[in-house]
C-alpha positions as CSV (number, residue, x, y, z in Angstrom):
1,X,132.0,117.7,114.4
2,X,129.2,115.3,113.5
3,X,130.3,111.7,113.9
4,X,129.5,108.6,112.0
5,X,130.7,105.0,112.7
6,X,131.5,103.4,109.3
7,X,131.5,100.0,110.9
8,X,127.7,100.2,111.2
9,X,127.2,100.7,107.4
10,X,126.0,97.8,105.3
11,X,129.2,96.0,104.4
12,X,128.4,95.1,100.9
13,X,126.0,95.5,98.0
14,X,125.8,91.8,97.1
15,X,122.4,90.3,96.7
16,X,123.7,87.0,97.9
17,X,121.8,85.6,100.9
18,X,122.9,82.9,103.3
19,X,120.7,79.8,103.3
20,X,121.8,79.2,106.9
21,X,123.5,81.4,109.3
22,X,125.1,79.3,112.0
23,X,125.8,80.8,115.5
24,X,129.5,81.1,114.7
25,X,128.7,83.1,111.6
26,X,126.5,85.7,113.2
27,X,129.2,88.4,113.2
28,X,129.6,88.1,109.4
29,X,125.9,88.1,108.5
30,X,125.5,91.8,107.7
31,X,127.8,91.4,104.8
32,X,125.3,89.2,103.0
33,X,123.0,92.0,102.1
34,X,120.3,91.4,104.8
35,X,119.9,95.1,105.3
36,X,119.8,95.7,101.6
37,X,117.0,93.2,101.4
38,X,115.1,95.0,104.2
39,X,115.5,98.3,102.3
40,X,114.1,96.7,99.2
41,X,111.2,95.0,101.0
42,X,110.1,98.3,102.5
43,X,110.4,100.1,99.3
44,X,108.3,97.5,97.5
45,X,105.7,97.5,100.2
46,X,105.2,101.3,100.1
47,X,105.7,102.0,96.4
48,X,103.4,99.2,95.2
49,X,100.7,99.2,97.9
50,X,100.6,102.5,99.7
51,X,98.6,105.5,98.3
52,X,99.6,108.8,99.9
53,X,96.5,110.6,98.8
54,X,94.3,108.0,100.7
55,X,96.7,107.7,103.6
56,X,96.5,103.9,103.6
57,X,97.1,100.6,101.7
58,X,93.8,100.4,99.7
59,X,94.0,96.6,99.4
60,X,94.3,96.1,103.1
61,X,91.4,95.8,105.5
62,X,91.2,97.8,108.8
63,X,93.1,95.4,111.1
64,X,95.7,94.2,108.5
65,X,96.4,97.9,107.7
66,X,97.2,98.4,111.4
67,X,99.6,95.5,111.3
68,X,101.3,96.9,108.2
69,X,101.7,100.2,109.9
70,X,103.4,98.4,112.7
71,X,105.8,96.8,110.3
72,X,106.6,100.2,108.9
73,X,107.4,101.6,112.3
74,X,109.6,98.6,113.1
75,X,111.4,98.9,109.8
76,X,112.1,102.5,110.6
77,X,113.6,101.5,113.9
78,X,115.9,99.1,112.1
79,X,117.0,101.7,109.6
80,X,117.8,104.2,112.4
81,X,120.0,101.5,114.0
82,X,121.8,100.8,110.8
83,X,124.1,103.8,111.0
84,X,125.7,105.8,113.8
85,X,125.3,109.5,113.1
86,X,124.3,112.8,114.7
87,X,122.0,115.4,113.1
88,X,121.9,118.0,111.9
89,X,125.0,117.7,109.8
90,X,127.3,120.7,109.7
91,X,128.6,122.3,106.4
92,X,132.0,120.9,106.9
93,X,130.6,117.4,106.6
94,X,129.2,117.8,103.2
95,X,131.0,115.6,100.7
96,X,132.1,113.1,103.2
97,X,131.0,109.7,101.9
98,X,129.8,108.3,105.3
99,X,127.9,111.5,105.9
100,X,126.2,111.3,102.5
101,X,125.2,107.7,103.3
102,X,123.8,108.7,106.7
103,X,121.8,111.6,105.1
104,X,120.4,109.1,102.5
105,X,119.2,106.9,105.3
106,X,117.7,109.8,107.2
107,X,115.9,110.9,104.0
108,X,114.5,107.4,103.6
109,X,113.3,107.4,107.3
110,X,111.6,110.7,106.8
111,X,109.9,109.5,103.7
112,X,108.4,106.5,105.3
113,X,107.6,108.3,108.6
114,X,105.7,110.9,106.6
115,X,103.6,108.1,105.1
116,X,103.0,106.8,108.6
117,X,101.6,110.2,109.5
118,X,99.4,110.1,106.4
119,X,98.1,106.7,107.7
120,X,97.2,108.3,111.0
121,X,94.7,110.4,109.1
122,X,93.8,107.7,106.6
123,X,93.0,105.0,109.2
124,X,89.3,104.4,109.6
125,X,89.3,104.9,113.4
126,X,85.6,105.4,113.7
127,X,84.8,102.1,111.9
128,X,87.3,100.2,114.0
129,X,85.6,101.4,117.2
130,X,82.6,99.3,116.3
131,X,84.5,96.1,115.4
132,X,85.9,93.2,117.4
133,X,88.1,93.8,120.4
134,X,91.1,92.2,118.7
135,X,90.8,94.8,115.8
136,X,91.0,97.6,118.4
137,X,94.0,96.1,120.0
138,X,96.0,95.9,116.8
139,X,95.5,99.7,116.6
140,X,97.0,100.1,120.1
141,X,100.1,98.0,119.3
142,X,100.6,99.8,116.1
143,X,100.7,103.3,117.5
144,X,102.7,102.3,120.5
145,X,105.4,101.1,118.1
146,X,105.3,104.5,116.4
147,X,105.7,106.2,119.8
148,X,108.7,103.9,120.6
149,X,110.3,104.7,117.2
150,X,110.1,108.4,117.7
151,X,111.8,108.3,121.1
152,X,114.5,106.0,119.8
153,X,115.2,108.1,116.7
154,X,115.4,111.4,118.5
155,X,117.5,110.0,121.4
156,X,119.9,108.2,119.0
157,X,120.5,110.9,116.3
158,X,119.7,114.3,117.8
159,X,121.5,114.2,121.1
160,X,123.5,117.4,120.3
161,X,120.3,119.4,120.5
162,X,118.9,117.8,123.7
163,X,117.2,118.7,126.1
164,X,114.0,120.3,125.0
165,X,110.7,120.6,127.0
166,X,108.0,119.7,124.5
167,X,107.7,117.7,121.4
168,X,107.0,120.8,119.4
169,X,110.5,122.0,120.4
170,X,112.2,118.8,119.3
171,X,114.8,119.1,116.6
172,X,113.1,116.3,114.6
173,X,109.8,117.2,112.9
174,X,108.3,113.8,113.6
175,X,108.3,114.3,117.4
176,X,105.3,116.6,117.2
177,X,103.1,113.7,116.2
178,X,103.8,111.6,119.2
179,X,101.0,113.0,121.4
180,X,98.4,112.2,118.6
181,X,99.7,108.7,118.2
182,X,99.6,108.2,122.0
183,X,96.1,109.5,122.2
184,X,94.8,107.1,119.6
185,X,96.6,104.2,121.4
186,X,94.9,105.2,124.7
187,X,91.5,105.6,123.3
188,X,91.5,102.1,121.6
189,X,93.0,100.5,124.7
190,X,90.2,101.8,126.9
191,X,87.6,100.8,124.3
192,X,89.0,97.3,124.0
193,X,89.4,96.8,127.8
194,X,85.6,96.7,128.0
195,X,85.9,93.2,126.5
196,X,87.3,91.8,129.8
197,X,84.6,89.5,131.3
198,X,84.8,88.0,134.7
199,X,81.4,86.3,134.6
200,X,82.4,83.4,132.3
201,X,85.5,81.2,132.6
202,X,86.7,83.2,135.6
203,X,87.9,86.0,133.4
204,X,89.5,86.6,130.0
205,X,88.7,88.8,127.0
206,X,85.8,88.0,124.7
207,X,86.6,88.2,121.0
208,X,83.6,90.2,119.6
209,X,80.9,92.2,121.4
210,X,78.5,91.4,118.6
211,X,78.6,87.6,119.1
212,X,78.2,85.1,121.8
213,X,81.2,84.7,124.1
214,X,84.3,83.3,122.4
215,X,87.4,83.6,124.5
216,X,90.2,83.2,122.1
217,X,94.0,83.2,122.3
218,X,94.6,86.2,120.0
219,X,92.4,88.7,121.8
220,X,93.8,87.8,125.2
221,X,97.4,87.9,124.0
222,X,96.8,91.2,122.3
223,X,95.3,92.6,125.5
224,X,98.3,91.5,127.5
225,X,100.8,92.9,125.0
226,X,98.8,96.2,124.8
227,X,98.4,96.6,128.5
228,X,102.1,96.1,129.3
229,X,103.0,98.2,126.3
230,X,100.9,101.0,127.7
231,X,102.7,100.6,131.0
232,X,106.2,100.7,129.5
233,X,105.9,103.1,126.5
234,X,102.8,105.2,126.7
235,X,104.1,108.8,127.3
236,X,100.9,110.1,128.9
237,X,98.0,111.9,127.3
238,X,96.4,115.2,128.4
239,X,94.0,115.2,125.5
240,X,90.5,115.4,126.8
241,X,88.8,114.5,123.5
242,X,85.8,112.3,124.2
243,X,85.0,108.8,123.2
244,X,82.4,108.0,120.6
245,X,79.9,107.0,123.3
246,X,80.3,110.3,125.2
247,X,82.5,109.0,128.0
248,X,85.2,111.6,128.6
249,X,88.8,110.7,129.3
250,X,89.2,112.4,132.6
251,X,88.2,109.1,134.4
252,X,90.8,107.0,132.5
253,X,94.4,106.5,133.6
254,X,96.5,108.6,131.3
255,X,99.7,109.1,133.1
256,X,103.1,107.6,132.2
257,X,103.8,104.2,133.7
258,X,100.4,103.9,135.4
259,X,100.2,100.8,137.5
260,X,96.6,100.3,136.2
261,X,98.1,98.9,133.0
262,X,100.6,96.7,134.7
263,X,98.0,95.1,137.0
264,X,95.8,94.4,133.9
265,X,98.6,92.7,132.1
266,X,99.7,90.6,135.0
267,X,96.1,89.5,135.7
268,X,95.4,88.8,132.1
269,X,98.4,86.5,131.6
270,X,97.6,84.7,134.9
271,X,94.2,83.9,133.4
272,X,95.6,82.9,130.0
273,X,98.3,80.7,131.5
274,X,95.8,78.7,133.5
275,X,93.1,78.6,130.8
276,X,94.1,75.2,129.2
277,X,94.7,77.0,125.9
278,X,97.7,74.9,124.7
279,X,97.8,71.6,123.0
280,X,100.1,68.6,123.4
281,X,102.8,70.3,121.4
282,X,102.7,73.3,123.7
283,X,101.1,75.5,121.0
284,X,98.2,77.9,121.6
285,X,94.9,76.7,120.1
286,X,92.4,79.2,118.9
287,X,90.0,79.5,121.8
288,X,86.9,78.5,123.8
289,X,83.2,78.5,123.6
290,X,81.0,77.9,126.6
291,X,78.9,74.7,126.5
292,X,75.2,75.4,126.6
293,X,75.6,79.2,126.6
294,X,72.4,81.0,125.4
295,X,70.2,77.9,125.8
296,X,66.9,79.1,127.3
297,X,68.7,82.4,128.1
298,X,71.2,80.7,130.4
299,X,75.0,81.0,130.5
300,X,75.3,77.2,130.2
301,X,78.2,75.8,132.2
302,X,79.8,79.2,132.5
303,X,83.1,77.6,131.8
304,X,85.5,77.5,128.8
305,X,84.9,73.9,128.0
306,X,84.3,73.8,124.2
307,X,87.8,74.2,122.8
308,X,88.6,75.0,119.1
309,X,91.8,73.0,118.4
310,X,92.8,75.1,115.4
311,X,96.4,76.4,115.5
312,X,97.6,79.6,113.8
313,X,101.1,81.0,113.7
314,X,100.1,84.4,115.0
315,X,98.6,82.9,118.1
316,X,102.2,81.8,119.0
317,X,103.7,85.2,118.5
318,X,101.7,88.1,120.0
319,X,102.1,86.8,123.6
320,X,105.9,86.9,123.2
321,X,106.2,90.7,123.3
322,X,103.8,90.6,126.2
323,X,106.0,88.3,128.1
324,X,109.1,90.4,127.4
325,X,107.2,93.4,128.7
326,X,105.9,91.6,131.8
327,X,109.5,90.7,132.7
328,X,110.6,94.3,132.4
329,X,107.6,95.5,134.4
330,X,107.9,93.0,137.2
331,X,111.4,91.6,137.1
332,X,109.9,88.1,137.2
333,X,112.1,85.8,135.0
334,X,109.3,83.2,134.8
335,X,107.8,85.3,132.0
336,X,111.0,84.9,130.0
337,X,111.1,81.2,130.7
338,X,107.5,80.8,129.4
339,X,108.4,82.8,126.3
340,X,111.5,80.8,125.4
341,X,109.6,77.5,125.9
342,X,106.9,78.7,123.5
343,X,109.5,79.7,120.9
344,X,111.2,76.3,121.2
345,X,107.8,74.6,120.8
346,X,107.1,76.6,117.6
347,X,110.5,75.8,116.1
348,X,110.1,72.1,116.9
349,X,106.6,72.2,115.3
350,X,108.3,73.3,112.0
351,X,110.4,70.1,111.8
352,X,113.6,71.8,112.8
353,X,116.2,69.9,114.8
354,X,118.0,71.8,117.4
355,X,120.9,69.3,117.5
356,X,121.7,69.3,113.8
357,X,120.5,72.9,113.0
358,X,118.9,71.6,109.9
359,X,115.3,70.6,109.2
360,X,114.8,66.9,109.6
361,X,111.0,66.4,108.9
362,X,109.8,67.0,105.4
363,X,106.2,66.1,106.4
364,X,103.8,68.3,108.3
365,X,105.1,68.7,111.9
366,X,102.3,70.8,113.4
367,X,103.1,74.3,112.3
368,X,105.3,73.8,109.3
369,X,107.8,71.5,107.6
370,X,111.4,71.5,106.5
371,X,112.0,74.0,109.3
372,X,109.8,76.6,107.6
373,X,106.9,78.2,109.5
374,X,103.6,77.5,107.8
375,X,99.9,77.9,108.4
376,X,97.5,75.2,107.5
377,X,96.1,77.2,104.6
378,X,99.4,77.9,103.0
379,X,99.9,74.6,101.1
380,X,96.2,74.6,100.0
381,X,96.5,78.1,98.6
382,X,93.2,79.2,100.3
383,X,94.5,81.6,103.0
384,X,92.1,84.4,103.7
385,X,93.2,88.0,103.9
386,X,93.4,87.6,107.6
387,X,95.8,84.6,107.5
388,X,98.2,86.0,104.9
389,X,99.8,88.2,107.5
390,X,100.0,85.7,110.3
391,X,103.6,84.6,109.9
392,X,104.9,88.1,109.8
393,X,103.1,88.9,113.0
394,X,104.9,86.0,114.7
395,X,108.3,87.2,113.6
396,X,107.6,90.7,114.6
397,X,106.8,89.7,118.2
398,X,109.6,87.2,118.3
399,X,112.0,90.1,117.5
400,X,110.5,92.2,120.3
401,X,110.8,89.3,122.7
402,X,114.5,88.8,122.1
403,X,115.5,92.4,122.6
404,X,118.5,92.4,125.0
405,X,117.6,92.9,128.7
406,X,118.6,96.3,129.9
407,X,121.6,96.5,132.3
408,X,119.9,99.4,134.0
409,X,116.2,100.1,134.7
410,X,114.6,102.3,132.0
411,X,112.6,104.0,134.8
412,X,113.9,103.2,138.3
413,X,111.1,102.2,140.6
414,X,108.8,101.3,137.6
415,X,110.8,99.0,135.5
416,X,113.6,96.4,136.1
417,X,117.1,95.7,135.0
418,X,118.4,92.3,134.0
419,X,120.9,90.7,136.3
420,X,124.1,89.6,134.5
421,X,122.9,86.0,134.7
422,X,119.5,86.7,133.3
423,X,120.9,88.9,130.5
424,X,123.4,86.2,129.5
425,X,120.8,83.4,129.5
426,X,118.2,85.4,127.6
427,X,120.8,86.4,125.0
428,X,122.2,82.9,124.6
429,X,118.7,81.5,124.2
430,X,117.8,84.0,121.5
431,X,121.2,83.5,119.8
432,X,120.2,79.9,119.3
433,X,117.2,80.9,117.2
434,X,119.3,82.7,114.6
435,X,119.8,79.7,112.3
436,X,116.1,79.0,112.2
437,X,115.2,82.6,111.6
438,X,117.8,82.8,108.8
439,X,116.3,79.6,107.3
440,X,112.9,81.1,107.3
441,X,114.0,84.5,105.9
442,X,115.9,82.7,103.1
443,X,112.8,80.7,102.3
444,X,110.6,83.9,102.2
445,X,113.1,85.7,100.0
446,X,113.0,82.9,97.5
447,X,109.3,83.5,97.0
448,X,109.7,87.0,95.6
449,X,108.5,87.5,92.1
450,X,110.1,89.7,89.4
451,X,108.6,92.8,91.1
452,X,110.1,91.9,94.5
453,X,106.8,90.9,96.1
454,X,106.9,88.1,98.7
455,X,104.7,85.1,98.4
456,X,102.4,83.6,101.1
457,X,103.8,80.0,101.3
458,X,107.5,80.3,102.1
459,X,108.1,76.5,102.0
460,X,106.9,76.5,98.4
461,X,110.4,77.1,96.9
462,X,111.4,73.6,97.8
463,X,108.5,72.1,95.8
464,X,110.5,72.7,92.6
465,X,112.7,69.7,93.6
466,X,109.9,67.4,94.6
467,X,106.8,66.0,93.0
468,X,103.4,67.5,94.0
469,X,102.5,64.1,95.5
470,X,105.3,64.5,98.0
471,X,103.9,67.7,99.5
472,X,101.7,66.6,102.4
473,X,98.5,68.7,102.7
474,X,97.9,68.8,106.5
475,X,94.5,67.9,107.9
476,X,92.9,70.1,110.5
477,X,93.3,68.8,114.1
478,X,90.4,66.9,115.5
479,X,88.0,69.4,117.0
480,X,89.3,72.3,115.0
481,X,87.2,74.9,113.1
482,X,89.2,76.9,110.7
483,X,86.9,79.9,110.6
484,X,89.7,82.2,109.6
485,X,89.9,80.6,106.2
486,X,87.3,78.1,105.2
487,X,84.3,78.6,107.5
488,X,81.8,81.3,108.1
489,X,80.6,82.2,111.6
490,X,77.2,80.5,111.9
491,X,74.1,82.5,112.6
492,X,72.9,80.2,115.4
493,X,74.2,78.0,118.2
494,X,77.3,78.9,120.2
495,X,78.2,82.0,118.1
496,X,74.8,83.8,118.3
497,X,73.8,86.5,120.8
498,X,70.6,85.8,122.7
499,X,68.5,88.1,120.6
500,X,66.8,87.9,117.2
501,X,68.9,88.4,114.1
502,X,67.4,89.2,110.7
503,X,68.7,86.2,108.7
504,X,67.6,87.9,105.5
505,X,69.7,91.0,106.0
506,X,72.8,90.4,104.0
507,X,74.4,93.6,105.3
508,X,74.4,92.2,108.8
509,X,77.8,91.9,110.5
510,X,76.8,88.4,111.5
511,X,77.1,87.1,107.9
512,X,80.6,85.7,108.0
513,X,84.0,86.8,109.2
514,X,84.1,89.6,106.6
515,X,81.6,91.8,108.5
516,X,83.1,90.9,111.9
517,X,86.5,92.2,110.9
518,X,85.4,95.2,109.0
519,X,86.0,93.5,105.7
520,X,83.8,94.2,102.7
521,X,84.5,91.2,100.4
522,X,87.5,90.9,98.1
523,X,89.6,94.0,97.6
524,X,88.8,96.1,94.6
525,X,90.8,95.1,91.6
526,X,92.2,92.0,93.3
527,X,91.5,88.9,91.2
528,X,91.2,85.7,93.2
529,X,92.7,82.7,91.5
530,X,91.3,79.4,92.7
531,X,92.4,77.4,89.7
532,X,95.5,75.6,91.0
533,X,95.9,73.3,88.0
534,X,97.2,76.0,85.6
535,X,99.2,77.8,88.3
536,X,103.0,77.2,88.0
537,X,103.8,79.4,90.9
538,X,102.2,78.1,94.1
539,X,102.1,81.6,95.5
540,X,99.9,82.8,92.6
541,X,97.0,80.7,93.9
542,X,94.2,82.0,96.0
543,X,94.6,85.7,96.8
544,X,98.2,85.5,95.4
545,X,100.8,88.1,96.5
546,X,99.3,90.9,98.5
547,X,100.1,93.8,100.8
548,X,99.8,91.3,103.7
549,X,102.3,88.8,102.2
550,X,104.7,91.7,101.6
551,X,104.3,92.9,105.1
552,X,105.2,89.4,106.4
553,X,108.2,89.4,104.2
554,X,109.3,92.7,105.7
555,X,108.9,91.3,109.2
556,X,110.9,88.1,108.7
557,X,113.8,89.9,106.9
558,X,113.8,92.6,109.6
559,X,113.9,89.8,112.2
560,X,117.0,88.3,110.7
561,X,118.7,91.7,110.5
562,X,117.8,92.6,114.1
563,X,119.1,89.2,115.4
564,X,122.4,89.4,113.6
565,X,122.7,93.1,114.7
566,X,122.2,92.0,118.3
567,X,124.9,89.4,118.3
568,X,127.5,90.5,115.7
569,X,129.9,91.8,118.3
570,X,129.7,88.7,120.5
571,X,132.9,86.8,121.1
């Protein structure tokens, strides 16, 4: 008899949403419709922005599409957790209400997973191979999340039909795509790993092979997260398909839990931790240039000594999943300690008070205000397509970081289990973040328009009760270059490679961030509104509501549901 646990169903259909979930209310949070909001956010994302015939989100660019694909896989993982059931259902179960509910969830999962498969074929993998190293690494993380989801879904809901020897024999049709997803993750990891450079700054990843050396936080954080993700979740890859440059894969580690990946992750974090990449608030700044590099053909000082003080929300997030993975791969709790300290630094930089559990600073606090996470560009309404997805990336990786530590090693001899003390401390620390996460999810939900599309500036909903003059527009930190939003990468100086560039060739990848990230100007059909005076909704300014803002909405709502799901049975 197939079993279903009714206690894991969504406990209500109310659209009410808590403005604040206190730690004592965590067990009651699912009844407020959080899961329903997640279903709705996913449905809006896919029905409004995804085109099956193209196998992609046409308004997205290459790297933001990879991130959106990641949010879809994570959303599927949450849906598959939302009910306890075993498949296939037998005939006797037809007509049972819980079984019908479970089948509806399974159908929804299969629909979105099929769209993920379409994206595998729609993703412009050949173009991304020629782009920046961070672009390649978003691809790695995205397909690793798909690999993880497949394993989780099969092991949770198809246990009656286990074991089987190959993915093709799996009772769930989606399992057959796992080798393809794993292959793409491996190819892009190996391509991106060429960006590791030991000749300057004593190590670290460079951002873009087409520019002078810029060692930035995001590329190094992505490399750490990708390397440890490959160690933990990569299922192996016997596919001998060659790389674009003719290098065949037989010389590349492709076995499961290969120490090559673990060593790379440990080494990369060791470099990042000692690279002086954080400011006085304990937040990661954007990155480093090398003073004098390229002058008269020299490497200049050879040190990371020209720091860009710009702070972005996603630079605080990606490293979190890497730290959680490093703990599991090494058993060293210092990685968790570093992660929790960073999370607390971020929360403090939004003006949130840990003692009162309410925001106490209405003015800019470094990375937000009123307890709501915010990028510098949000209040200005000039966020680029890149930046519109940053906050969602943060909440995605925060959710991964706070996954409970396993009481038993996933792979004895390769991974580690948490001691009772470590498991309790990690869980308690993560539990303390729930009110802040709920506050941000609530703020994001209030920015939805009549079509259910999330806005970019989550704090904007409070502007209705204050005059425009009371909303502080933050200034960039001293020494900061906001090249993600307002600047274009210059064609000379510290950005340029030491060879001639045709300054009159407007198709060159050196003419602005657009070319460097595979962008080709504004998305087709997307009207950019720069007239703020006639815009009543702050989230209609600039690029307005987009696939990237919707993806971020999915990520923060999913974060809340995952956190309350983790702790709802706590005493």
